[in-house]
C-alpha positions as CSV (number, residue, x, y, z in Angstrom):
1,M,151.5,-153.4,-43.2
2,K,150.2,-152.6,-46.7
3,K,152.4,-149.9,-48.2
4,D,149.9,-148.8,-50.9
5,T,148.4,-145.3,-51.0
6,I,145.2,-144.8,-49.0
7,A,142.5,-142.1,-49.1
8,A,139.4,-141.4,-47.0
9,I,137.1,-138.4,-46.1
10,A,138.5,-136.8,-42.9
11,T,135.5,-134.7,-42.1
12,A,132.1,-135.6,-40.8
13,M,129.6,-136.8,-43.5
14,S,127.3,-133.9,-43.4
15,N,126.7,-130.7,-45.3
16,S,129.2,-128.0,-43.8
17,G,131.4,-125.3,-44.8
18,I,134.4,-127.5,-45.6
19,G,135.2,-131.0,-46.4
20,I,138.6,-132.8,-46.4
21,V,139.9,-135.8,-48.4
22,R,143.1,-137.0,-46.8
23,I,145.6,-139.2,-49.0
24,S,148.7,-140.9,-47.6
25,G,151.4,-143.0,-49.1
26,S,154.3,-143.1,-51.7
27,E,152.0,-142.3,-54.7
28,S,149.9,-139.5,-53.0
29,L,151.5,-136.6,-55.0
30,D,151.4,-138.7,-58.2
31,I,147.8,-139.3,-57.9
32,V,146.8,-136.0,-56.8
33,R,148.7,-134.5,-59.9
34,K,146.4,-136.7,-62.1
35,V,143.4,-135.0,-60.7
36,Y,144.4,-131.5,-59.8
37,K,144.5,-128.5,-62.1
38,G,146.5,-125.5,-60.9
39,K,150.0,-124.4,-60.2
40,E,152.6,-127.1,-59.7
41,L,152.4,-128.8,-56.3
42,T,155.4,-128.1,-54.0
43,D,156.3,-129.6,-50.6
44,H,154.7,-128.2,-47.3
45,A,152.6,-125.6,-49.1
46,I,148.9,-124.9,-49.8
47,H,147.9,-124.8,-53.4
48,Y,144.6,-123.1,-54.9
49,G,143.1,-125.0,-58.0
50,Y,140.5,-127.3,-59.2
51,I,139.9,-131.2,-58.9
52,V,139.0,-132.7,-62.2
53,D,138.1,-136.1,-63.6
54,D,139.3,-136.0,-67.2
55,T,137.5,-133.0,-68.6
56,E,134.9,-132.7,-65.8
57,T,135.6,-130.0,-63.1
58,I,134.5,-131.4,-59.7
59,D,135.3,-128.6,-57.3
60,E,137.3,-125.5,-56.4
61,V,139.8,-126.6,-53.8
62,L,142.9,-126.0,-51.7
63,V,145.5,-128.7,-51.7
64,M,147.9,-129.2,-48.8
65,V,151.2,-131.2,-49.5
66,M,153.2,-132.7,-46.6
67,K,156.3,-134.8,-47.5
68,G,157.2,-137.7,-45.4
69,P,158.6,-138.2,-42.7
70,H,157.4,-134.6,-41.7
71,S,153.8,-135.6,-41.6
72,F,151.1,-137.2,-39.3
73,T,151.5,-140.6,-40.9
74,G,155.3,-140.3,-41.6
75,E,154.5,-140.8,-45.3
76,D,153.9,-138.4,-48.3
77,T,150.4,-136.9,-47.4
78,V,148.0,-134.8,-49.2
79,E,144.8,-133.1,-48.0
80,I,142.3,-131.7,-50.4
81,N,140.2,-129.0,-48.8
82,C,136.8,-128.6,-50.7
83,H,133.4,-127.4,-50.2
84,G,131.6,-129.5,-47.5
85,G,128.7,-130.8,-49.3
86,V,128.2,-134.6,-48.8
87,Y,128.0,-135.5,-52.7
88,V,131.0,-133.3,-53.6
89,V,133.3,-134.7,-50.8
90,K,132.4,-138.4,-52.1
91,R,132.9,-137.5,-55.6
92,I,136.4,-136.3,-54.9
93,L,137.2,-139.3,-53.0
94,E,135.8,-141.6,-55.8
95,T,138.0,-139.6,-58.2
96,V,141.2,-140.1,-56.1
97,V,140.4,-143.9,-55.8
98,K,139.8,-144.0,-59.4
99,Y,143.4,-142.8,-60.1
100,G,145.2,-145.1,-57.9
101,A,144.5,-144.8,-54.3
102,R,142.6,-147.3,-52.3
103,P,139.9,-146.5,-49.5
104,A,141.5,-146.4,-46.1
105,E,140.4,-148.8,-43.3
106,P,139.0,-147.4,-40.0
107,G,142.0,-145.7,-38.2
108,E,144.5,-146.7,-40.9
109,F,146.2,-143.1,-41.0
110,T,147.0,-143.1,-37.3
111,K,148.0,-146.9,-37.5
112,R,150.5,-145.9,-40.0
113,A,151.6,-143.1,-37.7
114,F,152.1,-145.7,-35.0
115,L,153.9,-148.3,-37.4
116,N,156.1,-145.5,-38.8
117,G,157.3,-144.5,-35.2
118,K,155.6,-141.1,-35.2
119,M,153.7,-142.1,-31.9
120,D,153.7,-145.0,-29.5
121,L,150.4,-147.1,-28.9
122,S,149.3,-145.1,-26.0
123,Q,149.5,-141.8,-28.0
124,A,147.7,-143.4,-30.9
125,E,144.8,-144.4,-28.6
126,A,144.9,-140.8,-27.2
127,V,143.7,-139.6,-30.6
128,I,140.5,-141.4,-30.6
129,D,140.1,-140.4,-27.0
130,I,140.3,-136.8,-28.0
131,I,137.7,-137.2,-30.7
132,N,135.3,-138.9,-28.1
133,S,136.0,-136.4,-25.3
134,K,132.8,-135.5,-23.4
135,N,134.1,-133.0,-21.1
136,K,137.0,-130.6,-20.3
137,Y,138.9,-132.9,-18.1
138,A,138.6,-135.8,-20.5
139,L,140.0,-133.7,-23.2
140,Q,142.8,-132.3,-21.0
141,S,143.7,-136.1,-19.9
142,S,143.6,-137.2,-23.5
143,V,145.8,-134.5,-24.8
144,S,148.3,-135.0,-21.9
145,Q,148.4,-138.7,-23.0
146,L,149.0,-137.6,-26.6
147,K,151.8,-135.5,-25.5
148,G,153.4,-138.8,-24.0
149,N,152.9,-138.5,-20.3
150,V,151.8,-142.2,-20.0
151,Q,154.6,-143.2,-22.5
152,K,157.2,-141.4,-20.4
153,K,156.0,-143.0,-17.2
154,I,155.9,-146.6,-18.6
155,K,159.3,-146.2,-20.3
156,E,160.8,-145.0,-17.0
157,I,159.4,-148.1,-15.2
158,R,160.4,-150.5,-18.0
159,A,164.0,-149.1,-17.9
160,G,164.3,-149.8,-14.1
161,I,163.2,-153.5,-14.9
162,L,165.4,-153.9,-17.9
163,Y,168.6,-152.8,-16.0
164,H,168.2,-155.5,-13.4
165,T,167.0,-158.2,-15.8
166,A,170.0,-157.5,-18.2
167,F,172.4,-157.7,-15.2
168,I,171.0,-161.1,-13.7
169,E,171.1,-162.6,-17.3
170,T,174.7,-161.5,-17.9
171,A,175.8,-162.8,-14.5
172,L,174.1,-166.1,-15.1
173,D,176.0,-166.4,-18.4
174,D,179.4,-165.3,-17.0
175,P,179.3,-166.4,-13.2
176,E,183.2,-166.5,-13.1
177,H,183.3,-162.7,-13.6
178,I,179.9,-161.4,-12.4
179,S,178.5,-162.4,-8.9
180,V,174.9,-162.3,-8.0
181,D,175.6,-163.1,-4.3
182,G,173.2,-160.9,-2.2
183,Y,171.8,-159.3,-5.3
184,G,168.3,-160.1,-4.1
185,E,168.4,-157.4,-1.4
186,K,169.6,-154.8,-3.9
187,L,166.8,-155.8,-6.3
188,R,164.2,-155.6,-3.5
189,V,164.8,-151.9,-3.1
190,T,164.1,-151.3,-6.8
191,V,161.0,-153.6,-7.0
192,D,159.6,-152.0,-3.8
193,Y,159.8,-148.6,-5.5
194,L,158.4,-149.8,-9.0
195,L,155.4,-151.4,-7.1
196,K,154.6,-148.1,-5.4
197,E,154.7,-146.4,-8.7
198,L,152.5,-149.1,-10.3
199,E,150.1,-148.9,-7.4
200,R,149.7,-145.2,-7.8
201,L,149.0,-145.6,-11.5
202,L,146.3,-148.2,-10.6
203,K,144.7,-146.0,-8.1
204,S,144.4,-143.2,-10.6
205,A,142.3,-145.6,-12.9
206,D,139.3,-145.0,-10.9
207,N,139.6,-141.2,-11.3
208,G,140.8,-141.8,-14.9
209,R,137.4,-143.8,-15.7
210,M,135.4,-141.1,-14.3
211,I,137.3,-138.5,-16.2
212,K,136.7,-140.3,-19.4
213,E,133.3,-141.8,-19.0
214,G,131.6,-139.5,-16.4
215,I,130.6,-140.0,-12.8
216,K,127.8,-142.6,-12.4
217,T,125.4,-140.7,-10.3
218,V,122.2,-142.2,-8.7
219,I,119.5,-140.1,-7.3
220,L,117.8,-141.9,-4.3
221,G,114.9,-141.0,-2.1
222,K,111.6,-142.2,-0.9
223,P,108.5,-141.3,-3.2
224,N,107.6,-137.7,-3.7
225,A,110.9,-136.5,-2.1
226,G,111.7,-134.4,-5.2
227,K,114.1,-136.6,-7.0
228,S,112.7,-136.0,-10.6
229,S,112.3,-132.3,-9.8
230,L,116.1,-132.4,-9.0
231,L,116.9,-134.1,-12.3
232,N,114.8,-131.6,-14.3
233,A,116.6,-128.6,-12.5
234,L,120.0,-130.0,-13.1
235,V,119.4,-130.9,-16.8
236,G,117.6,-127.6,-17.4
237,E,114.6,-129.0,-19.0
238,D,111.6,-131.2,-18.1
239,R,113.0,-134.7,-18.7
240,A,111.1,-136.4,-15.9
241,I,107.5,-136.4,-15.1
242,V,106.7,-134.7,-11.7
243,T,103.4,-135.1,-10.1
244,D,102.2,-135.2,-6.4
245,I,101.4,-138.7,-6.8
246,A,103.7,-141.2,-5.0
247,G,105.5,-143.8,-7.2
248,T,105.1,-141.6,-10.5
249,T,108.8,-142.7,-11.5
250,R,108.7,-146.4,-12.2
251,D,111.9,-146.9,-14.2
252,V,115.5,-145.5,-14.3
253,L,115.7,-142.3,-16.4
254,E,119.4,-141.3,-17.3
255,E,120.7,-137.9,-18.4
256,S,124.2,-136.6,-18.8
257,I,125.1,-133.0,-17.7
258,Q,128.4,-131.1,-17.4
259,L,129.4,-129.4,-14.0
260,H,132.8,-127.5,-13.9
261,G,134.1,-129.8,-16.5
262,I,133.1,-133.0,-14.9
263,S,130.5,-135.3,-16.7
264,L,127.6,-136.5,-14.4
265,N,125.6,-139.4,-15.7
266,I,122.5,-138.9,-13.5
267,M,120.0,-141.6,-13.0
268,D,116.6,-140.7,-11.6
269,T,115.2,-143.8,-10.0
270,A,112.0,-145.1,-8.5
271,G,111.2,-143.9,-5.0
272,I,112.3,-146.4,-2.4
273,R,109.5,-148.1,-0.5
274,D,107.7,-151.2,0.2
275,T,105.0,-151.7,-2.5
276,D,102.7,-154.4,-3.7
277,D,102.6,-152.8,-7.2
278,I,104.5,-155.3,-9.3
279,V,105.7,-152.6,-11.8
280,E,106.7,-150.2,-9.1
281,K,108.6,-153.0,-7.2
282,I,110.6,-153.8,-10.4
283,G,111.7,-150.0,-10.4
284,V,112.6,-150.0,-6.8
285,N,114.7,-153.1,-7.4
286,K,116.5,-151.5,-10.4
287,A,117.1,-148.4,-8.3
288,K,118.9,-150.6,-5.5
289,K,120.9,-152.3,-8.1
290,Q,122.0,-149.0,-9.7
291,A,123.0,-147.7,-6.2
292,E,125.2,-150.6,-5.7
293,E,127.2,-149.7,-8.9
294,A,127.2,-146.0,-8.5
295,D,130.1,-143.7,-8.1
296,L,128.1,-141.1,-6.4
297,I,124.8,-141.1,-4.5
298,I,122.6,-138.1,-4.1
299,Y,120.1,-138.8,-1.3
300,V,117.2,-136.5,-1.5
301,V,115.3,-136.0,1.8
302,D,111.9,-134.5,2.0
303,S,112.5,-132.2,4.7
304,S,108.7,-131.3,5.0
305,R,108.0,-134.8,6.1
306,E,109.3,-136.9,9.1
307,L,112.0,-139.5,8.4
308,D,110.4,-142.8,8.2
309,Q,111.6,-146.4,7.5
310,N,112.1,-145.8,3.8
311,D,114.6,-143.1,4.7
312,Y,116.3,-145.5,7.2
313,D,116.4,-148.2,4.4
314,I,118.1,-145.7,2.1
315,I,120.7,-144.7,4.7
316,D,121.6,-148.4,5.2
317,M,122.0,-148.8,1.3
318,I,124.3,-145.8,1.2
319,G,126.8,-147.2,3.7
320,D,130.4,-145.9,3.1
321,K,129.6,-144.9,-0.5
322,K,130.5,-141.4,-1.7
323,S,127.3,-139.5,-1.2
324,I,125.7,-136.0,-0.8
325,I,122.4,-135.5,1.2
326,L,120.1,-132.9,0.0
327,L,117.4,-131.7,2.3
328,N,114.7,-130.8,-0.3
329,K,111.8,-128.4,-0.1
330,S,113.5,-125.9,2.1
331,D,111.1,-123.4,0.8
332,L,108.3,-125.1,2.8
333,T,108.0,-125.6,6.5
334,T,110.8,-127.9,7.4
335,I,110.5,-130.7,10.0
336,V,113.7,-132.6,9.1
337,T,116.9,-130.6,10.1
338,K,120.7,-131.4,9.2
339,D,121.4,-132.4,12.9
340,M,118.6,-134.9,12.7
341,V,119.9,-136.7,9.5
342,K,123.5,-136.3,10.8
343,S,122.6,-138.4,13.8
344,Y,122.1,-141.4,11.4
345,I,124.5,-140.7,8.7
346,D,127.4,-138.3,8.4
347,K,127.8,-137.0,4.7
348,P,128.0,-133.6,2.9
349,M,124.5,-132.0,3.5
350,I,122.8,-129.2,1.7
351,E,119.5,-127.5,2.1
352,I,117.9,-127.1,-1.4
353,S,114.6,-126.4,-3.2
354,A,114.6,-128.3,-6.5
355,K,111.2,-126.6,-7.4
356,K,112.6,-123.1,-7.0
357,E,116.3,-124.1,-7.9
358,I,117.6,-122.9,-4.5
359,G,120.9,-124.3,-3.3
360,L,121.9,-126.0,-6.7
361,Q,125.0,-123.8,-6.9
362,E,126.2,-125.1,-3.6
363,L,125.5,-128.6,-4.8
364,E,127.9,-127.9,-7.9
365,E,130.6,-126.5,-5.7
366,T,130.4,-129.5,-3.4
367,L,130.6,-132.0,-6.3
368,R,133.5,-130.2,-7.7
369,N,135.4,-130.4,-4.4
370,M,134.4,-134.0,-3.6
371,F,135.9,-135.4,-6.8
372,F,139.6,-135.1,-7.7
373,D,140.2,-132.8,-4.6
374,G,138.5,-130.0,-6.3
375,E,141.3,-129.6,-8.9
376,I,142.8,-131.8,-11.7
377,S,146.2,-131.2,-13.0
378,F,147.6,-133.0,-16.1
379,N,151.0,-131.4,-15.9
380,D,152.8,-134.0,-13.7
381,E,149.9,-136.4,-12.6
382,V,149.3,-139.5,-15.0
383,Y,145.8,-140.6,-15.0
384,I,145.0,-144.2,-16.6
385,T,141.8,-143.9,-18.4
386,N,142.3,-147.0,-20.7
387,I,141.1,-150.4,-19.4
388,R,143.7,-152.0,-21.5
389,H,146.4,-149.9,-19.9
390,K,145.0,-150.7,-16.4
391,T,144.9,-154.4,-17.1
392,A,148.5,-154.5,-18.4
393,I,149.8,-152.4,-15.2
394,S,148.0,-154.8,-13.0
395,D,149.7,-157.7,-14.7
396,A,153.1,-156.1,-14.3
397,Y,152.2,-155.4,-10.6
398,E,151.5,-159.1,-9.9
399,S,154.7,-160.2,-11.6
400,L,156.9,-157.8,-9.6
401,K,155.1,-159.3,-6.5
402,K,156.3,-162.7,-7.5
403,V,159.9,-161.3,-7.6
404,L,159.5,-160.2,-4.0
405,F,158.2,-163.6,-3.2
406,S,161.3,-165.2,-4.7
407,I,163.7,-162.9,-2.9
408,D,162.0,-163.6,0.2
409,N,162.3,-167.5,-0.2
410,D,165.8,-167.4,-1.4
411,M,164.8,-168.8,-4.9
412,P,167.5,-169.0,-7.6
413,E,168.1,-165.8,-9.6
414,D,166.5,-167.4,-12.8
415,F,163.1,-166.7,-11.0
416,Y,163.9,-163.1,-10.6
417,S,164.7,-162.5,-14.4
418,I,161.5,-164.7,-15.5
419,D,159.1,-162.4,-13.5
420,L,160.8,-159.3,-14.2
421,L,160.6,-160.1,-17.9
422,D,156.8,-160.8,-17.7
423,A,156.4,-157.4,-16.1
424,Y,158.5,-155.7,-18.7
425,E,156.4,-157.4,-21.5
426,S,153.1,-156.4,-19.9
427,L,154.2,-152.8,-19.6
428,G,155.5,-152.9,-23.2
429,S,152.0,-153.7,-24.5
430,I,150.9,-150.2,-23.4
431,T,153.3,-148.5,-25.6
432,G,153.0,-151.0,-28.2
433,E,156.5,-152.5,-28.1
434,T,155.4,-156.0,-27.2
435,I,152.1,-156.4,-28.8
436,G,150.8,-158.7,-31.6
437,E,149.5,-157.7,-34.9
438,D,146.0,-158.9,-34.2
439,L,145.5,-156.5,-31.2
440,V,147.0,-153.6,-32.9
441,N,144.3,-154.2,-35.8
442,E,141.6,-154.6,-33.2
443,I,142.4,-151.3,-31.5
444,F,142.5,-149.3,-34.7
445,S,139.3,-150.8,-36.1
446,K,137.6,-148.8,-33.3
447,F,138.8,-145.6,-34.8
448,C,136.5,-143.5,-37.1
449,M,137.3,-143.5,-40.9
450,G,139.8,-141.1,-42.2
451,K,141.7,-140.7,-38.8
């Protein structure tokens, strides 16, 4: 790691009330003293003064000094709080660089915090997840990970693996004094437990993905069922064209909304029907493809018209997928009832009027209770939201299954330790204890500048 002093703008590059230039490294204080005019800078204090470049005064500022290791990066760190104009912030950064700092790379401050032992890699990744949080639950999950809930669970599992690996290796080195006779059955108990723990983490990954990225929600229905009206009602503005002409929606229209802290990435699709119109047919095929990949399907039924083959085709498409059925146009004379639809498919069912926004509150409540059992707690529950973490856990899971295979087939103890060590290494990549420099650089290159 480069040990020179780095600097970057830590706030958004737009005119605002305040801007921050962050400096970190062993020369931080010396560099700032060259450009700061005011009272003597002291540790862990905020100082009022001016930033100057030779005889030119650039801005009136507050300067915050944090001596390492008691700082975010673990190094001497200084933050210059100035007025938030784009030009003035850039001018201060240029001055700091002129007097000895170098421009920081993306994520380099957090990277230094990781390399200096201020946080593990899972916590460092949580920093960017906090910045990118799109909803209440994504933020809570990222904060929980920053506090170390993933780190704690991974370290606990690794400790169990390490204990048995060390014992086997020691016994193989000193067979005269340490016996491994029958050790496989003792090891099986631990491996069975660890597999259950890893399986629980893997099962949390689907919920974790939806917490972080949002629930991919596809609205299906035959033409003129009211899909676009529903989208407009949920979004709160006219995003989709609504007419009485069947087949108005020809493509997939996507919007993101927030319901009770959950992000729904909603896709309004072309009405499902057989058609000779080439453009509409493309839209119908897109709708079917999106439905196959959806986390949730909202099936809109036109309750003022009889069910027809188009409805039956949609019911077949839904199958076992997580779905909600909306009997739309409840403000009109209804022909289709809940009992009629239930005879074909048994899913949560709500009577609504998208046009008059009747029943939407019940839809929101149903969605909240359908996902995450209605409530999400980040006190004890660990959610895996990072695909890199999921892959590492999956690799460790497969390695531990090989240990069971070796036990079942009376393989030599060497085979136990090889696969135990593979699992240990895989999990270590999550916290950054067993990870190469190239991957570390790739992870931090995705961070924003100044963080």
